[in-house]
Every structure is written in structure tokens, then in C-alpha cells.
N, C-alpha and C positions, 0 to 999 in steps of 0.2 A: 622109339623106333629110329632106325637109320634110313633116311628118305632122300631120294634124288628127285628134284623137280627139273624136268627137261623141256626147255623151250623159252625163248625170249619174248614172252607175251605178258600182258597185264595180269592174267591169271597166274602165271609163274611168279610174278612179284608178290601177289596177294598170298598165295600158298606158302611161299618161302618165309614171308614176314610172320604169318600167323602160326606156322609150324615152329618158328623160332620162339614166338610168344609162349607156345605150349611146352617149350623145353625139349623139343625133338632135335635129333641130330640131322640137320638138313643141309644139303648141297644144292645150289641152283646152277645148272648148266645153261648158260645164256649165250650172248654174243659179246664181242669186244666193246661195243658202244654201251651196252647195259652194264658190263663189269666196271667200265670207267665211271659211269654216272653213279652207281651205287657205292663204289669205293670212295669217290670224291665226297659224297654226301654222308658217308659214315654209316650207311644202312639204308633201310627202306621205310619211308613214311607212308603209313596206311591210314586212309581216311574213310570212315564209315559211320554206322549208327553209334559206335562206341567213342566217336570223336577222332582226334588225331593221335596216333601212336607211332613211335619210332622203334623199329626193330634193328638193333645194332649187331655188330659182329656177324653179319651174314656171310656165309661161305659161298661166294659167287665166283664162277670161273667160266672162261670161254674155251678151256682146254679139255677135250674128251679124255686125253691121257691122264690128266689130273683127276677129273671127275670119276673115272672108272677104275682108278687105283684102289678105291675103297669098296668094301662090300655094302650092300643095301638090303633092307627088308622089303622095300617096295619102290617102284619108279613111277612117277606121274608124268605122262605125256601130255603137254599143254601147248605144243607148237601148232601152227596152222597146218591144215591137211597137206598142203603142197610141200611141206618140209618133213613129212613123216618118213619117206624113204631115205632121205639123206641122213636123218637121225638114226634110223635103223642100220644104215651102212656104217656109220661111225661106231655104233654099239657093237656090231658084229666083229669089228676089228679088236674088240677088247673082251667081249662076253660071249662064250659059246652057249652058255645057258644064262637065263635071266631070272631075277626074282619077279614076283607078280608085277605086271605093268597095268596101271590104271589109265585108260584113255579118256581124257576129259576134253575132247576136241569136237569142233562143230562138224556136222554133216555125216555122210555115210561112206564107209570104206576104210577108215583109219584103223579100226580094231581088226578088220580082216587082214590088212597089210601086216600089222604086228603079229597076228596069229600065224601068218604064212612063214614067219621067221622063227618065232619062239613057241609056237603051239597055241591052240585055242584055249587049252586049260590054264595057260599062263596069263591070260588077258582078262581084266575086269572092265567091262564096257561101262562107260559113264555118259551122261547127257547133261549138258550145262544150260541152265536158264538164267543164272545170275548174270547181271551186267557189271563188268569190272573193266576199268579203263585207266589209262594214264591221262592226266590233265594235259591240255595243249598249251604251250608257252606262247608268248607274244610273237615269236618268230615262226610260229606254225609247227614247231617240233614238239614231240611228246616229252614230258618230264619223266624219264625212265626210272628215276629213283623214287617216284611217288605213285601210289595206286589208289583209285577211288572206287568204292563199292557202293552201288545203288541199293536202295532198301529192299527191293523185291527180288524174287528168284532164288534158285538154289541148284541142287544137283540131283539127278537120277542115277542110281547105281545098281548094276546087276547083282542079284542076290545069290548067284550060283557058286561063287568062289568061297573057300574056307576063310579067306581074309576079308570078305565083304563087310561083315558086321564091324570089324575093328576099323576099317577104313571109313565106314559111315560115321562111326563115333568120332573119329579124328576130324572129319570134315564138319560135323555138327559143332564140335568144340571150336572150330575156326569160323563159326557164325554162318555156315552154309547149311540151310535146311536140306535134308536128304530124304528122297523117296527110294525105297528098295523095290525091285521088281524084275521082270523078265528083261534081259538086256536088249533083245531085238526090238521089243515094243517100246522101251525107253528111248532108244536111238531114233526110231522113226517118228515117235511122238515129238521129240525135240526138233527133228528136222522140219515137221510141219510148222512148228512155232518159229523156227529160224527163217523159214521161207517167207513168212508173212511180213510185208512192209520192208523188204530188204533189197532185192535185185532191182525192182522198178524205181524206187526212190534213189538208188545208186546211179542208175543210168541217166535219169532226168535231173539229178541233183536237186531234189526237193525233199522237204521233211515228210515223214509218214502221213501226217494229217492232211497235208496239201495233196498228196496222191489220192487219199481216200475222199477228198472233196471234189476231185476232178472226175466227171463221168467217163471221159475217155480212158484215163489211167486206171480208175477203179475197175472198169470193165476188163482190162488186161490183167489186173491183179486177181480179180475173181476167177477168171478162166485159168490162170496159172495155179491157183489153189485147188480148183476143181480137178485139174489134171493130176495134181499130187495126190489128192484123196482117192482118185480112181486107181492109181498105182498101189497105194496102201491097201485098198480093199482087194485088189487082185492078188496081192501077196498074202492076204488073210492075216493082216497084222492088227492086233487089238491096241487102240490108242489109249494112253495112260496120262492122267493129269500129273503135271510136275510142279514143283514149288514155284508159285507166282505165275503159272502158265495153265489156265483152264482149257486144255487142248480138246477134251471131249466136247466142251461147250462150243468151241470154235468150229469143230467138225459138224456138230448138229446145226449150228446157225447156217453154215455154208450149204448144207443139204436141204434144209427145211424152210428157209426164209428167202423170199424173192430177192434177187440181186439188188434191185432198186432200193430196198429198205436196209440193206446190210451196212452201208457206210456209217450210219448213225448208231449202229448197235455194236459193231466190232471195235474193241479197244485193245490195242497192244500195249502191254505194260512192261514187258521185260525182254522181248526178243531184241538182241543188239543189232543196230544197223551196220553190221560189220562190213558189207560189201562197199557201201558208200565211204566208210572210213578208209578202206584200202585205196580207193581212187583219190581221195583227198590227200592221202599221204604218199601218193605217187608210187605205190607198190608195183613191183614187176610181175606179180602173180595174183591170181584171184581164187578165193575159196569157192567161187560159184560152181566150179566143177564138182565139189563135194556136196553142194546144196541142190541147186536147180539141175546141175549135171547128173546127179544121182537119180533124179526122177526121169530124165531123158534116157539114161543108160538102162534102167530097169524097164522102161516102156519099150525100148528096142528089144530087150530079151523076152518080154512078154508078148511081142508082136502087137503092141498098142501104140497110141500116138500121144506125144506130149510136145507139140511144136513150140509152145510158148516157153516152157522151161528150157528146151533145147536152144532157142534163140537167145534167151537171157544168159545162159551159161557161156555160149560161144562169144557173144558180143562183149561181155565183161572181160573174158580172157583176152579177146582181141585188143581191147583198150589197154589192158595191163601190159600186153606184149608189144604195144605200139603199132599194131596192124590196123587199128581203127582209132579215130579221133573222138575223144569224149565230147568235145564241143558240138559235134553233130547232134548229140542227144540231150545235152543240158538245157533244161527249160523248153524242150521241143518234143512233146509227146507224139506228135504226128509222125516224126521219123521212126520212132519205135513201133508205133501202130502199123506203119507201112511195111516195115521189115517183118513183123510177125505175120501180117497178112500174106506176104509172099511165101513165108515158110509154111503157113497153114493152107496154102493153095487157094487163097481167095483174091 
């Protein structure tokens, strides 16, 4: 197949390397820093269960003109949610119609944005639970030419498109377990998994387990997840287990077990701490708008309340935009608790 991987992310590196291993014709549209790193290294080093493998002769470019000069059978969107509209704008300058676009992005709203430009029938919704990252060098910068795949997790893929089975087989050949199902259920199921242990550890700059061992922080985490479950139930969405992510078990635990007993029972194995990584890397944007912000937005539309998700999304974006100072929250759960208390009217 002729494939375009669009987005300068670790997932972009992983798919480009493994599609190359599989003999596919692949182009990776990334950014200039990534192009320089991969070109200098002579390819992408992929580290995973199969050991270290070097994918050479990777066609990587930062030029949309160059990337879209060729036809493709499918395009993989792997950029962060806040880059989706810019990516679509670049595409629209070259493609009036598009081959099927597989959205393997975190959060809610990306597939809808793609569909608004190229039509819902042209989008294959995906849900990612695999943890894929660039290793961090001694100077704190990511090694863009190297990608590490953690052992658990995989992909959920909507089964309604004629190309879904072929794309699923391709991803499985790239060592990503795939679950096929209803795209809407898959996306919201992944969202609940991605919410867990993400925004609050990011704000207070503590590991997941430290948050769950703190009564104050876990109380906020629990209320945030209960808000999310309330919105999911109001939308009548059926939760689906995904590779490495027992989401139905998580939902049952949250609803049936007293909050005081949950910290010792809930174990997160594959949801990436993506929001904390953004702050550590001094990113100017936050995907919180597509995670916690999606819960707050749908709560507003449903005339329900989700103050904790609302506060988390706004605060993370304010820090990324330099309107708030991260130091006010790092290691200081009382600041976050007070802010949420004000938003909740207490």
C-alpha cells in the first residue's frame, strides 16, 4: 500500500518504521527537527518486544508540497489534537478529495474535524492505548530518531469502513493488537482510559501512584472520573475493552466500589501520562481540551455539570499558554483543590 503518516509524534515514528519493515511505500510528513534527526541517523531505531531494529531509507519530509505530490491509499493522522486543523488546512491546499484517513489521535473531536472537511464516510476512527515514546536524552530533549514501544496496549479501530479489515491487518503486522468495533464506543472508551491518572499528575507533577496514594488527590481524581462516566452514560455510549485497557472493569469499579477502597484496586497499565509530558517539554499547547475539555463541553451541551474536568482543562491550557504558572500547582495539591472548590461552588 502507499501510505502517508502525518504528524511529528512518537506514533508517527513507530508506524513509519514498521510500515517500512513490512515493505509498504510510506512517507512520513513530520517537522523540520524530526526530518533532521532521522536523516542524520540514517533512519528510525525502533525498540520493543522484538529488540532493537533500524528502519533505513525512511522517506521523511517536512514539506506538504512534497508529501502530497504523490497519491496514497490511506493517510494516518497521528498528530496531537491541537494540530489537526492546521494539518487539514495544509491538506486542503493540495487535496480536494482524500483517500481514507485513519485518525489515531487522543481525545474526542479529531475525527469530527476531519469529517467536516473530507466527509464522515472517508474517516476511520481509531483509539490508541499503546504507549509509544521517544527516549529523553541527557539534555532533556527527546531522541526524535528513536522510538520505544511499551509491551501493553494496542489500537481500537472502527469496523464500518471497507478498508477497516485491511488497516487492522496492517497494524497487527506492526505488532499493535487491534480490536474492531463501533467507532464512537471505541473513542469514548479510550477517552476514559486516557483521562485516568493524566491531568492531575500533570498539574501537581507527581507520578500516577503518588496521586493515588494521596487522599486529597485521589478524591479529586475519583470525582473527575465519575463526572466523565456520567457524561458517557448520558450519551448512551457502550464502553468497550481495548488492548491492554480493561475499561469495562474500570467503570464497574468506579460505580460499585467505595472510593476509599479504590486506590489499592485500580491499576493503570497503559494510559500514557501525556499531559505531564507536555508540561515537562514546555509545550505551548495542551491536549487537555480534547480529553477533560471534551467532558466539560458535552456536559454543557447536555445541561449537566463537570466542574472538575472543566477546571483541569482550562488550567492546563493556561499553563501551556503562560497565563498561569505551573509552580503554583507542582507538589501543592491544596492549590488545585481550592481552585476546583471555587468552580464547584463550595
